[in-house]
C-alpha positions in Angstrom: -32.7 46.3 56.4 -34.4 46.8 53.1 -31.4 48.5 51.5 -29.2 45.6 52.5 -31.5 43.0 50.9 -31.9 45.2 47.8 -28.1 45.5 47.5 -27.7 41.8 47.9 -30.3 41.0 45.3 -28.8 43.5 42.9 -25.4 42.0 43.4 -26.6 38.4 42.8 -28.6 39.4 39.7 -25.7 41.4 38.2 -23.2 38.7 39.0 -25.4 36.0 37.5 -26.0 38.0 34.3 -22.3 38.7 33.9 -21.3 35.1 34.4 -23.9 34.0 31.8 -22.7 36.5 29.3 -19.0 35.5 29.8 -19.7 31.8 29.7 -21.9 31.8 26.7 -19.3 31.8 24.0 -20.6 32.5 20.5 -17.5 30.9 18.9 -19.2 27.6 18.6 -21.9 29.2 16.5 -19.4 29.7 13.7 -18.5 26.0 13.4 -20.7 24.2 10.9 -21.9 20.7 11.8 -22.4 17.8 9.4 -25.8 18.0 7.8 -26.2 21.6 8.9 -28.8 23.4 6.7 -29.4 26.9 8.2 -31.8 28.2 5.6 -32.5 31.8 5.0 -32.5 34.4 7.7 -35.5 36.4 9.0 -36.2 39.9 8.1 -36.6 42.6 10.8 -40.4 42.5 10.5 -40.5 38.7 10.7 -38.2 38.8 13.8 -40.3 41.4 15.6 -43.5 39.6 14.7 -42.1 36.2 16.0 -40.5 37.4 19.2 -42.5 40.5 20.2 -46.0 40.5 18.6 -46.8 36.8 18.8 -46.0 36.5 22.6 -47.9 39.7 23.3 -50.9 38.3 21.3 -50.8 35.0 23.2 -50.6 36.8 26.5 -53.5 39.0 25.7 -55.6 36.0 24.5 -54.9 34.1 27.7 -55.7 37.2 29.8 -59.0 37.8 27.9 -60.0 34.1 28.3 -59.4 34.2 32.0 -61.3 37.4 32.4 -64.3 36.2 30.3 -64.4 32.7 31.8 -64.0 33.8 35.4 -67.0 32.6 37.3 -66.1 34.0 40.7 -68.4 36.6 42.3 -67.2 40.0 43.2 -66.0 40.1 46.7 -67.3 42.8 49.0 -64.9 45.5 49.9 -63.5 45.4 53.4 -64.5 48.0 55.9 -61.5 49.6 57.6 -62.3 50.3 61.2 
């Protein structure tokens, strides 16, 4: 039963991904709009910093704040018997 669910999930994910890729046409990105002022592009370092380093830093800051500010007491381990 697990293989059937895994196969169904994989099929849905693959189908959804392919449909999104096919339907998101980049052709409209080439058309300039009135008042469009794109500015200069980002360098590779700026792009990595903005889309990789910054989210990781935010995630680590939130994780650290939760761990430090957690006021719950340690729960005793369950005895298996």
